[in-house]
C-alpha positions in Angstrom: 109.7 87.7 137.7 106.9 86.8 135.1 104.2 84.9 136.8 102.3 82.4 134.6 98.7 81.2 135.4 98.1 77.4 135.7 95.3 75.9 133.6 93.0 75.8 136.6 93.4 79.6 137.1 92.5 80.2 133.4 89.5 78.0 133.8 88.5 79.9 136.8 88.9 83.1 135.0 86.9 82.0 131.9 84.3 80.5 134.1 83.8 83.9 136.0 83.7 85.9 132.8 80.9 83.5 131.4 78.9 83.7 134.6 79.1 87.4 134.8 75.4 88.9 134.4 75.0 92.1 132.6 71.8 94.2 133.4 70.4 93.5 129.8 71.4 90.0 129.6 74.1 90.4 127.1 77.4 88.4 127.1 80.7 90.3 128.1 81.6 90.4 124.4 78.2 91.3 122.9 77.3 94.5 121.5 73.9 96.1 121.6 71.8 96.0 118.4 73.4 98.1 115.7 71.8 99.9 112.7 73.4 102.1 110.2 72.3 104.1 107.1 73.8 106.8 104.8 72.0 109.6 103.1 69.7 110.6 105.8 70.2 114.4 105.2 69.5 115.2 101.6 71.0 118.7 101.6 74.3 117.5 103.0 77.3 116.5 100.9 77.5 113.3 103.0 75.6 112.0 105.9 75.0 109.0 108.0 72.9 107.5 111.0 74.5 105.2 113.5 72.5 103.4 116.1 73.9 101.3 119.2 71.0 100.2 121.3 69.1 103.4 122.3 72.0 105.5 121.4 71.4 107.3 118.0 73.8 109.6 116.2 73.4 111.5 113.0 76.3 113.1 111.2 76.4 115.5 108.2 79.4 116.6 106.2 79.9 119.8 104.3 82.7 120.5 101.9 85.4 120.6 100.9 85.0 124.2 100.7 87.2 127.3 100.9 88.5 128.1 104.6 86.9 131.3 106.0 88.4 133.4 107.6 91.3 133.5 105.1 94.2 133.7 107.7 93.2 130.2 109.0 93.9 128.6 105.5 96.7 125.9 105.2 98.3 126.1 101.9 99.7 122.6 102.3 96.6 120.6 103.4 93.0 121.1 104.2 91.6 121.1 107.6 88.9 118.9 109.4 86.5 120.7 111.6 84.1 118.5 113.8 81.1 119.6 116.0 79.6 117.3 118.5 76.1 118.3 120.1 73.6 116.4 122.2 70.1 117.7 121.4 68.3 118.8 124.5 65.7 116.0 124.2 68.2 113.3 123.8 68.3 112.3 127.5 65.4 111.8 130.1 66.4 115.0 132.0 66.3 117.7 129.3 69.8 119.2 129.1 70.6 122.9 128.3 71.0 123.3 124.6 74.0 124.6 123.1 77.8 123.9 123.3 79.4 123.2 126.8 82.9 122.1 127.6 82.0 118.2 127.2 80.7 119.0 123.7 83.9 120.9 122.8 86.2 118.1 124.3 84.3 115.5 122.4 84.4 117.7 119.2 88.1 117.6 119.4 88.2 113.9 120.2 86.0 113.2 117.0 88.5 115.2 114.9 91.6 113.4 116.5 89.9 109.9 115.8 89.2 110.8 112.2 92.0 113.0 111.0 94.7 110.3 110.6 92.7 108.5 107.7 91.3 111.7 105.8 93.6 112.7 103.0 93.5 116.5 103.7 96.6 116.9 101.6 94.3 116.8 98.6 92.4 120.1 99.7 94.9 123.0 100.4 93.3 126.2 101.6 89.9 124.3 102.1 87.8 122.9 105.0 85.6 119.7 105.7 83.0 120.4 108.2 81.5 117.4 110.1 78.4 118.0 112.5 77.5 115.2 114.8 73.9 115.4 116.7 73.2 112.9 119.1 69.3 112.6 119.0 69.0 109.9 121.6 71.5 108.8 124.2 72.1 105.8 126.3 75.9 105.9 126.7 78.6 105.4 123.9 77.6 108.7 122.4 81.1 109.7 121.2 81.7 106.5 119.6 78.5 106.4 117.8 79.0 109.9 116.7 82.5 108.8 115.4 81.1 105.8 113.4 78.5 108.2 111.9 81.0 110.5 111.1 83.3 108.2 109.3 80.5 106.9 107.2 79.3 110.5 106.3 82.8 111.4 105.2 83.0 108.2 103.0 79.4 109.0 101.6 80.5 112.5 100.7 83.3 111.2 98.6 86.1 112.5 100.8 89.2 110.3 100.1 90.1 108.3 103.1 93.1 105.8 103.6 90.8 103.6 105.7 87.5 103.4 107.5 87.2 104.3 111.3 85.1 102.2 113.6 84.5 103.0 117.4 83.4 101.2 120.5 83.5 101.5 124.4 85.0 98.8 126.3 84.1 99.0 129.9 85.3 97.2 133.2 82.7 96.4 135.8 84.3 95.8 139.0 86.9 93.3 137.6 85.1 92.2 134.6 85.7 93.6 131.0 82.5 94.3 128.8 81.8 95.5 125.3 79.6 98.6 124.6 78.5 99.9 127.9 74.9 101.1 128.6 74.1 104.1 130.8 73.2 101.8 133.6 76.5 99.9 133.3 78.3 103.3 133.4 76.7 104.0 136.7 77.9 100.5 138.1 78.9 101.1 141.8 79.9 97.6 143.0 83.4 96.5 143.8 85.9 98.5 141.9 83.1 100.5 140.0 83.1 101.3 136.4 85.8 102.1 134.0 85.2 103.3 130.6 87.6 103.0 127.6 86.3 104.5 124.3 88.6 103.1 121.5 88.6 104.0 117.7 90.4 101.9 115.2 91.0 101.5 111.6 90.3 98.2 109.7 94.1 97.3 109.9 93.8 97.4 113.6 95.5 100.9 114.1 94.3 102.9 117.1 93.3 106.4 116.1 91.7 107.3 119.5 91.6 105.8 123.1 90.6 107.3 126.4 90.5 106.0 130.0 88.2 107.0 132.6 88.8 104.9 135.7 91.3 102.3 137.0 92.7 99.4 135.0 96.0 97.3 135.0 98.4 97.0 132.1 97.3 93.4 131.1 93.5 94.2 131.1 94.3 97.4 129.2 95.7 95.1 126.4 92.8 92.8 126.4 90.2 95.7 126.2 92.2 96.8 123.1 91.9 93.1 121.8 88.2 93.2 122.4 87.7 96.5 120.8 89.4 95.2 117.7 87.1 92.3 117.3 84.1 94.6 118.0 85.4 97.2 115.5 85.6 94.7 112.8 81.9 93.9 113.3 81.1 97.5 113.3 83.0 98.0 110.1 81.0 95.4 108.3 77.8 97.1 109.3 79.3 100.5 108.1 80.4 98.9 104.9 77.2 97.2 104.0 75.3 100.6 104.7 77.5 102.4 102.1 77.1 99.6 99.6 73.4 100.0 99.9 73.4 103.6 99.2 75.5 103.0 96.1 73.1 100.2 95.0 70.0 102.5 95.6 71.5 105.2 93.3 71.8 102.5 90.5 
């Protein structure tokens, strides 16, 4: 049996959301201040910086170029290789430099998020390398890295069917919020925190979604809707950064 909420229930739910206090004073749907710039690494074929609050990601693209070793070449389409890395000084407690299991996982996630829009069929036997470095971290690093990588691919002139934007939706106890900070990721009250990184195209297609925590089906759908709105805002910032780079060349 389907249960419908009364109007008074909806008012209570809206009132509860509006009264929820986040540690930094933002509303539940408000993102941290966002900055974006392309062309930050002159020696790369394409590069970009994406900043969300204190989290800063820099991406560099090299290629397309011939795939080596040769036995990994695909005669039907090119390949996308992504490497994610957190610089040792990116967090308060210095981390061990080099690749670890988490970095390898997020490297694959970055590839999965971007691959559906990159027209790799134009580059048989070739590879496009994407390097993402997090130089400052305060949660949302994989989303910032995906945003920077998508911009860097466009800056490099790699044909893409659409732009990809990424944001993290969180559930703090029972309240959904947009763009978590590290303090919010460590939230311990009630049901605790739930982290849902989501990547989407401008047409609203989801290219990547993860779930770390507990959430019901209804709130999961609501989180996708919130991500869709936030990703449209991020896309406008990505687009303006790319347009400015073209204008600077002129």
